C-alpha positions, 0 to 999 in steps of 0.5 A: 166308861173311858173315865174308869181307870184300870186297877193300878193304872195311871190317869189318862189324858182323854184329850189325846184319846177322843174316841175313848179307846185307851191303849194299854200294854200288858203282854209282849210276845216276840218270835225268833227263827234260828234257821237251824234244827234243834234237838229238843230232848237235849235242850230239855235235859240241859236247861233249867225250868224246861219241860218237854213232852212230845206226846202232848206238845211238840215244843220245849216249854221253858219258864224264866222267873225274872222277868216272868217269861215263857219260851216255846222252843220248836225243833224247826229252830223257831222260838216264841217268847211271851213276857207275862209281867205287867209292863212299867208305866214308862213303856206305856207312855211311850206307846201312848205317844206313838199312837197319838 
């Protein structure tokens, strides 16, 4: 099972991963706390690619095309960013070197 490579991934040196568990970085999620209250209606009206429906979800959902990212902006000033793009192999190799 460890020898099976994921589609589009590079070969992995199994001597560095004797357990057969191979870490791969696919998504990056980060959070920010602005420590202030935000007017979500004003943000949604001024920003591009933003949607706000408080009856459905209590945050502004903003989608950025490049890099493909989704941001959730809450009235409390907290924000969550999710990078949905496949991460390049250089970042994957850096992660691998940290875990070895």
